[in-house]
C-alpha positions in Angstrom: 14.3 -38.8 -3.6 16.6 -41.0 -5.6 19.5 -42.7 -3.8 22.9 -43.0 -5.5 23.6 -46.6 -6.5 26.4 -48.0 -8.5 27.0 -51.6 -9.4 29.6 -54.2 -10.2 33.2 -53.8 -9.4 35.0 -52.6 -12.5 38.3 -50.9 -13.3 38.5 -47.3 -14.2 37.9 -46.5 -17.9 40.7 -44.5 -19.3 40.4 -42.7 -22.6 42.9 -40.7 -24.7 42.0 -38.2 -27.4 44.5 -36.7 -29.8 43.1 -33.6 -31.5 44.3 -30.2 -32.4 42.2 -27.0 -32.2 39.7 -26.1 -34.9 42.2 -23.8 -36.7 44.8 -26.6 -36.9 47.2 -24.4 -34.9 48.6 -25.3 -31.5 48.2 -22.9 -28.6 51.5 -23.2 -26.8 50.2 -21.2 -23.8 47.1 -23.3 -22.9 46.5 -27.0 -22.9 43.6 -28.0 -25.3 41.0 -30.4 -24.0 41.8 -32.7 -27.0 45.3 -33.1 -25.7 44.3 -34.6 -22.3 43.5 -38.1 -21.2 40.2 -38.5 -19.3 39.0 -41.3 -16.9 35.5 -41.9 -15.5 35.0 -43.4 -12.1 32.9 -45.4 -11.7 32.3 -46.3 -15.3 29.4 -48.6 -14.6 25.8 -48.1 -13.3 22.6 -49.9 -12.7 19.3 -49.4 -14.5 16.9 -47.0 -12.6 19.6 -45.4 -10.5 21.0 -41.9 -9.9 24.7 -41.6 -9.3 27.7 -39.4 -9.4 30.4 -40.0 -12.0 33.8 -38.4 -11.3 35.7 -37.2 -14.4 39.5 -36.7 -14.1 41.9 -35.2 -16.6 45.7 -35.8 -16.6 46.2 -32.1 -17.3 44.2 -29.0 -16.8 41.4 -29.3 -19.3 38.0 -28.7 -17.8 36.5 -25.2 -18.1 34.0 -23.6 -15.6 30.6 -23.1 -17.2 31.6 -24.7 -20.5 31.9 -28.4 -19.9 29.3 -31.0 -21.0 28.9 -34.8 -21.0 26.7 -37.0 -23.2 26.4 -40.7 -22.3 23.8 -41.6 -24.9 20.1 -42.5 -24.9 18.6 -43.5 -21.6 21.0 -41.6 -19.4 20.2 -38.0 -18.4 23.0 -35.7 -17.2 21.2 -33.9 -14.3 24.2 -31.6 -13.5 27.9 -31.3 -14.1 30.2 -29.4 -11.7 33.7 -28.4 -12.6 35.8 -28.5 -9.4 39.1 -27.4 -11.1 40.9 -27.9 -14.4 41.6 -31.6 -13.5 38.3 -32.7 -11.9 34.6 -32.5 -12.6 31.6 -34.4 -11.2 28.5 -35.4 -13.2 25.2 -36.4 -11.6 23.4 -38.8 -13.9 20.1 -40.6 -13.9 19.9 -44.0 -15.7 16.4 -44.9 -17.0 14.9 -48.2 -15.7 14.7 -49.4 -19.4 18.1 -48.0 -20.5 19.9 -50.4 -22.9 22.3 -52.7 -21.2 26.0 -52.9 -22.2 28.9 -50.6 -23.1 28.3 -47.2 -24.7 30.4 -44.4 -26.0 30.5 -40.9 -24.4 31.0 -37.4 -25.7 32.9 -34.9 -23.6 32.6 -31.3 -24.8 34.8 -28.5 -23.4 34.6 -25.0 -24.9 32.9 -26.5 -28.0 35.7 -29.0 -28.5 34.2 -32.5 -28.5 36.2 -35.5 -27.4 34.8 -39.0 -28.1 35.4 -41.6 -25.5 35.0 -45.2 -26.7 33.2 -47.7 -24.4 33.3 -45.1 -21.7 30.4 -46.3 -19.6 28.4 -49.6 -19.1 24.8 -50.0 -18.0 24.0 -53.2 -16.0 20.8 -54.6 -14.5 22.0 -55.3 -10.9 22.0 -52.5 -8.3 21.1 -51.9 -4.6 20.5 -49.2 -2.1 21.2 -48.9 1.7 19.0 -47.4 4.3 20.2 -45.7 6.5 23.2 -44.9 4.4 25.3 -43.3 7.2 26.5 -43.8 10.8 28.6 -41.9 13.3 32.1 -43.0 14.2 31.7 -45.6 17.0 28.0 -46.2 16.2 26.3 -49.5 15.6 23.3 -49.4 13.2 20.9 -51.8 11.6 20.7 -51.2 7.8 18.4 -52.6 5.1 19.9 -53.5 1.8 17.4 -53.4 -1.1 18.5 -54.9 -4.5 17.2 -54.6 -8.0 17.7 -57.6 -10.3 19.8 -59.3 -7.6 19.8 -63.0 -6.6 21.1 -63.0 -3.0 21.2 -66.2 -1.1 21.5 -66.9 2.6 24.8 -68.4 3.5 26.4 -67.5 0.1 26.0 -63.7 0.0 28.0 -61.4 2.3 28.4 -57.6 2.4 31.6 -55.6 2.9 31.7 -52.0 4.1 35.5 -51.5 4.0 38.1 -51.1 6.8 37.0 -50.5 10.4 33.3 -51.2 9.7 32.4 -54.7 11.2 29.5 -56.8 10.2 28.0 -58.0 13.5 25.2 -60.1 11.9 23.8 -60.4 8.4 20.8 -62.2 6.9 19.2 -62.5 3.5 15.4 -62.1 3.6 14.8 -62.6 -0.2 16.8 -62.5 -3.4 16.5 -58.7 -3.4 16.3 -57.8 0.3 18.9 -58.3 3.1 19.6 -56.7 6.5 22.9 -56.2 8.4 24.0 -54.8 11.7 27.2 -52.9 11.2 29.6 -51.4 13.8 31.7 -48.5 12.9 35.0 -48.3 14.8 35.6 -45.0 16.8 38.7 -44.4 14.7 37.2 -45.3 11.3 38.0 -43.0 8.4 35.2 -40.5 8.0 33.6 -39.9 4.6 31.9 -42.0 1.9 33.0 -45.5 1.1 32.1 -48.3 -1.3 29.9 -51.2 -0.2 30.2 -54.6 -1.9 27.8 -57.5 -2.0 29.7 -60.7 -2.8 28.1 -63.8 -4.2 31.2 -66.0 -4.5 33.2 -64.6 -7.4 30.4 -62.2 -8.4 30.5 -58.8 -6.8 28.0 -56.0 -7.0 29.3 -52.6 -5.7 27.5 -49.5 -4.4 30.1 -46.8 -4.9 30.2 -44.2 -2.1 27.1 -46.0 -0.8 27.8 -45.6 2.9 29.1 -42.5 4.8 30.9 -42.5 8.1 30.0 -39.2 9.9 32.7 -37.2 11.6 30.6 -37.1 14.8 31.8 -39.7 17.4 30.0 -42.0 19.7 32.4 -44.1 21.8 33.0 -45.7 25.2 35.9 -47.0 27.3 35.9 -50.1 29.4 38.0 -50.2 32.6 39.8 -52.5 33.5 41.2 -53.5 30.1 42.0 -57.1 31.0 41.4 -59.9 33.5 42.4 -63.5 34.2 40.3 -66.6 33.6 38.2 -67.3 36.7 38.4 -63.6 37.9 35.5 -61.6 39.3 36.1 -57.9 38.4 34.4 -54.6 39.0 34.2 -52.5 35.9 33.3 -49.0 34.8 32.2 -47.9 31.3 32.7 -44.2 30.4 30.8 -43.1 27.3 31.1 -40.1 25.0 27.9 -38.7 23.5 26.0 -41.8 24.7 22.5 -42.1 26.3 22.7 -45.1 28.6 19.4 -46.2 30.2 18.4 -48.8 32.9 17.7 -51.4 30.2 21.3 -51.1 28.7 22.8 -54.5 27.7 26.5 -55.3 27.7 27.9 -58.3 25.7 31.4 -59.6 25.1 32.2 -60.7 21.5 35.0 -62.7 20.0 35.6 -63.8 16.4 32.6 -66.1 16.6 30.2 -63.5 17.9 28.7 -63.1 21.4 30.5 -65.4 23.8 28.8 -66.0 27.2 31.9 -67.3 28.9 32.0 -63.8 30.6 29.0 -63.3 32.8 27.6 -59.9 33.8 26.7 -60.4 37.5 25.8 -56.7 38.3 25.0 -53.8 36.0 24.1 -50.3 37.3 23.6 -47.3 35.0 24.7 -44.3 36.9 23.9 -41.7 34.2 23.8 -41.3 30.4 27.5 -41.7 30.1 28.6 -44.0 33.0 27.9 -47.6 33.9 29.2 -49.6 36.9 29.1 -53.4 37.1 30.7 -56.7 37.9 31.7 -59.6 35.7 32.8 -63.1 36.3 35.1 -64.8 33.8 34.7 -68.5 33.3 37.9 -70.5 34.2 37.6 -71.7 30.6 37.0 -68.3 29.0 38.5 -68.1 25.6 41.9 -66.3 25.8 42.4 -63.2 23.8 40.9 -59.8 22.9 37.1 -59.2 23.1 34.9 -56.5 21.5 32.3 -55.0 23.9 28.9 -54.3 22.5 26.7 -51.9 24.5 23.1 -51.6 23.4 20.6 -49.1 24.7 17.2 -47.8 23.4 17.6 -48.4 19.6 21.3 -47.6 19.5 24.5 -49.5 20.1 28.2 -48.6 20.5 31.0 -51.0 20.0 34.4 -51.0 21.8 36.8 -52.9 19.5 39.3 -54.9 21.5 38.0 -53.4 24.6 38.9 -56.3 27.0 41.5 -59.0 27.0 41.2 -62.4 28.7 44.5 -63.6 30.1 45.5 -67.2 30.6 45.4 -68.5 34.2 46.6 -71.9 35.6 43.7 -74.3 36.3 42.4 -74.6 39.8 42.7 -78.3 40.8 40.9 -77.9 44.1 37.5 -78.9 42.5 37.9 -81.5 39.7 36.5 -84.6 38.2 38.7 -87.6 37.3 38.0 -89.2 34.0 39.1 -92.7 33.3 38.9 -94.5 30.0 40.4 -97.1 27.7 40.8 -97.8 23.9 40.8 -101.2 22.3 42.5 -101.7 19.0 41.8 -104.9 17.1 43.4 -105.9 13.8 42.2 -109.0 11.9 44.6 -110.6 9.3 42.9 -111.3 6.0 45.2 -114.2 5.4 44.7 -116.5 8.4 42.0 -114.6 10.5 44.5 -114.0 13.3 43.4 -111.2 15.7 46.0 -108.8 17.2 44.6 -106.8 20.1 45.9 -104.0 22.2 44.4 -102.0 25.1 45.5 -98.6 26.2 44.2 -96.9 29.3 44.2 -93.2 30.2 43.1 -90.8 33.0 42.5 -87.1 32.9 41.2 -84.3 35.1 38.1 -82.3 34.2 37.9 -78.8 35.6 34.2 -77.8 35.7 33.2 -74.5 34.2 32.9 -71.6 36.6 30.3 -70.3 36.0 28.7 -73.3 34.4 26.9 -73.0 31.1 23.2 -74.0 31.0 21.3 -76.1 33.5 22.2 -79.7 34.3 19.4 -82.3 33.8 17.6 -83.2 37.1 18.4 -84.5 39.6 22.0 -83.2 39.1 23.0 -80.0 40.8 25.9 -77.7 40.1 28.3 -78.1 37.2 27.7 -81.1 34.9 30.2 -83.9 35.2 30.7 -84.0 31.4 30.2 -87.7 31.1 30.1 -88.3 27.3 29.6 -92.1 27.5 26.4 -93.5 25.9 24.4 -93.2 22.7 22.4 -90.0 22.3 19.9 -88.9 19.6 21.0 -86.2 17.2 19.2 -82.9 18.2 17.0 -81.3 15.5 19.1 -78.2 15.6 22.3 -77.0 17.4 22.1 -75.7 20.9 21.7 -71.9 20.6 23.8 -71.3 23.7 27.5 -70.6 23.2 29.4 -72.4 25.8 33.1 -73.3 26.0 34.3 -76.9 26.4 35.5 -78.0 29.9 39.3 -77.6 30.3 41.1 -81.0 30.2 44.3 -81.3 32.3 46.6 -84.3 32.2 46.4 -86.4 35.3 50.2 -87.1 35.1 51.6 -88.9 38.1 48.5 -88.4 40.2 46.7 -91.6 38.9 47.9 -95.1 38.8 46.2 -98.2 37.3 
């Protein structure tokens, strides 16, 4: 089975034809096809692909059972369906060795042929998506397979349109990539274009991904909490299938943030979860998406929880002391001007702490950053907020 793939973002091609009927007389009671303007969308396709091309007329021109399209050598018109006088859809197959570049088209309606100059363009780049659909509220892993593409990790990025988030994306080869996409529960159902961007270069798969009208969604209660809080929560699902191994994560704009710790998680049934969470006293303030994963499925609750600002607890703190020395040497006489500034601050340890402190330390790390440390070979994979720094104010004197 061929998958519909279209490529390269391009404007609609609009063509006008000015012809009379074959007798040279004008029929005042019926618009002739030659009097209409036609546009093709999309007007570009990749070699070796099957796609739908929508034809539109600015006036009623198409005729049921008597409309034909010819896009030249190397492109087969598999079927053409007239929807009404203004719209028709042609399913076409582009040969893998079809000549690249612009080509003219011939649109024939009731024996009256209209020539459309540079109506369609054949390009080499294209891609397909598998699976090519998801339910409203569902999170799916998709494979993106390209032809004649040159995708690069860190440079190429996909776009699925409004209300479909890219949770993670990786390029496996110049012609293969994978993405985990989350469809919002209120996303617009129906087909949508998918774009693969390489800087200024864009390859587009028109109507390449479909949002199904079926809905998978969930609700998180309570909707908000303060930094440092420990909360009981309940998740109510719709058309979900929660199991004992279900995982719940809180995501911000940077991805999964572990400053909200799940301390208890009980799956009561396929649509209900009970649990407890503890918010770090330095948890990032703002809205969080909640990703719920079970079996091979996931459901995303966009903006499902809000972290509210809470004043710092100064009952358990560390005091940091330091000083800065500023020296300036005159280039004229070598005179040295020197000044010293001292400072003090409170460090509020993270609750819960992130990671394990090095032995023999116990509990939260004191966050002493003095010293010379080797550069690690790679970044620490654990996402952990910085300790909150509070001015010591009038509490410390030198």
